[in-house]
MARROZA-570847 format. One line per field, with one value per residue (C-alpha): y, z, x; residue number from 1. Coordinates in nm, 2 decimals, m for minus. Layout:
# residues N
yy: c(Y  ...)
zz: c(Z  ...)
xx: c(X  ...)
tilo: c(NUM  ...)
//
This chain:
# residues 143
yy: c(m1.18  m1.40  m1.14  m0.98  m1.06  m1.04  m1.26  m1.51  m1.49  m1.52  m1.82  m2.01  m1.98  m1.78  m1.81  m1.55  m1.53  m1.54  m1.42  m1.42  m1.57  m1.62  m1.66  m1.32  m1.18  m1.26  m1.07  m1.16  m1.00  m0.71  m0.84  m0.47  m0.38  m0.05  m0.25  m0.64  m0.74  m0.47  m0.66  m0.63  m0.70  m0.77  m0.90  m1.24  m1.13  m0.87  m0.54  m0.25  0.04  0.13  0.29  m0.03  m0.23  m0.34  m0.22  m0.60  m0.62  m0.33  m0.49  m0.82  m0.62  m0.37  m0.62  m0.80  m0.48  m0.41  m0.77  m0.75  m0.42  m0.54  m0.87  m0.68  m0.51  m0.84  m1.05  m0.79  m0.57  m0.27  0.02  0.08  0.06  0.25  0.16  0.30  0.25  0.39  0.42  0.42  0.68  0.47  0.16  m0.06  m0.36  m0.26  m0.46  m0.30  m0.37  m0.23  m0.16  m0.25  m0.15  m0.21  0.12  0.20  0.54  0.69  0.45  0.70  0.71  1.07  1.10  1.09  1.01  1.32  1.71  1.87  2.20  2.46  2.64  2.99  3.10  3.03  3.11  2.85  2.58  2.65  2.62  2.29  2.18  2.28  2.10  1.79  1.81  1.88  1.57  1.35  1.44  1.37  1.02  0.96  1.06  0.78  0.50)
zz: c(m1.56  m1.72  m1.77  m1.43  m1.20  m0.88  m1.01  m1.11  m0.76  m0.60  m0.86  m0.77  m1.12  m0.95  m0.62  m0.35  0.01  0.16  0.51  0.51  0.30  0.35  0.10  0.00  0.00  0.05  0.16  0.05  0.10  m0.15  m0.36  m0.34  0.02  0.19  0.51  0.58  0.63  0.38  0.25  m0.05  0.06  m0.24  m0.32  m0.49  m0.74  m1.00  m0.88  m1.02  m0.79  m0.46  m0.64  m0.81  m0.47  m0.44  m0.10  0.02  m0.01  0.19  0.53  0.46  0.29  0.56  0.83  0.70  0.66  1.04  1.13  0.91  1.08  1.42  1.35  1.22  1.57  1.78  1.46  1.37  1.67  1.48  1.68  1.41  1.05  0.73  0.55  0.19  m0.15  m0.47  m0.75  m1.10  m1.04  m0.88  m0.92  m1.06  m1.10  m1.20  m0.92  m0.60  m0.33  0.02  0.12  0.49  0.60  0.94  1.10  1.37  1.50  1.31  1.04  0.77  0.60  0.63  0.62  0.28  m0.02  m0.23  m0.15  0.03  m0.04  0.12  m0.02  m0.14  0.11  0.26  m0.04  m0.24  0.03  0.04  m0.34  m0.34  m0.02  m0.18  m0.51  m0.33  m0.12  m0.44  m0.60  m0.30  m0.28  m0.66  m0.61  m0.30  m0.51  m0.77  m0.52)
xx: c(m0.39  m0.14  0.13  0.09  0.39  0.20  m0.10  0.17  0.29  m0.06  m0.13  0.18  0.34  0.63  0.78  0.81  0.91  0.55  0.50  0.12  m0.17  m0.53  m0.81  m0.81  m0.47  m0.11  0.22  0.56  0.91  1.00  1.29  1.45  1.36  1.41  1.49  1.49  1.14  0.98  0.68  0.42  0.05  m0.16  m0.52  m0.50  m0.71  m0.60  m0.69  m0.49  m0.54  m0.70  m0.96  m1.05  m1.08  m1.44  m1.59  m1.60  m1.21  m1.12  m1.17  m0.98  m0.69  m0.65  m0.69  m0.41  m0.20  m0.26  m0.17  0.15  0.25  0.19  0.39  0.69  0.78  0.84  0.95  1.23  1.29  1.12  0.99  0.71  0.64  0.55  0.24  0.22  0.02  0.10  m0.16  m0.04  0.27  0.56  0.35  0.62  0.37  0.02  m0.15  m0.27  0.01  0.05  0.40  0.46  0.82  0.95  1.11  1.35  1.43  1.71  1.69  1.77  1.42  1.30  0.93  0.81  0.99  0.95  1.01  0.73  0.58  0.37  0.03  0.11  m0.16  m0.49  m0.69  m0.48  m0.54  m0.92  m0.93  m0.78  m0.98  m1.31  m1.22  m1.15  m1.45  m1.66  m1.53  m1.58  m1.95  m1.98  m1.83  m2.05  m2.37  m2.26  m2.27)
tilo: c(1  2  3  4  5  6  7  8  9  10  11  12  13  14  15  16  17  18  19  20  21  22  23  24  25  26  27  28  29  30  31  32  33  34  35  36  37  38  39  40  41  42  43  44  45  46  47  48  49  50  51  52  53  54  55  56  57  58  59  60  61  62  63  64  65  66  67  68  69  70  71  72  73  74  75  76  77  78  79  80  81  82  83  84  85  86  87  88  89  90  91  92  93  94  95  96  97  98  99  100  101  102  103  104  105  106  107  108  109  110  111  112  113  114  115  116  117  118  119  120  121  122  123  124  125  126  127  128  129  130  131  132  133  134  135  136  137  138  139  140  141  142  143)
//
């Protein structure tokens, strides 16, 4: 897509600090990192969300995410990593991207970035569980 910032980076029309690239995907440093080394991994082809990713794209994308997370530890002295994907909500660029962020103990990042809650009771949890399970089965039936 001509107007997609990440497609422009993948196509070489815009520059980025690339840390990994292969025939399917590429990763570059986020220009507003949580911590130095925070990278964005994208499929080179325009794909908007994880749900839109073709099955054959799962292995190359997540193998690259795994490699990048492993590389950050020795490269940056990180003790681990945070790996996340936003789909539509909080997705500032509508192109699938995996955040791979180096982590250290006591780095100030507290779990998830949003407030957490509890289910009212076991019944509410079961209703939610059953709804998701039913939707998963319906989607599996489509494939």
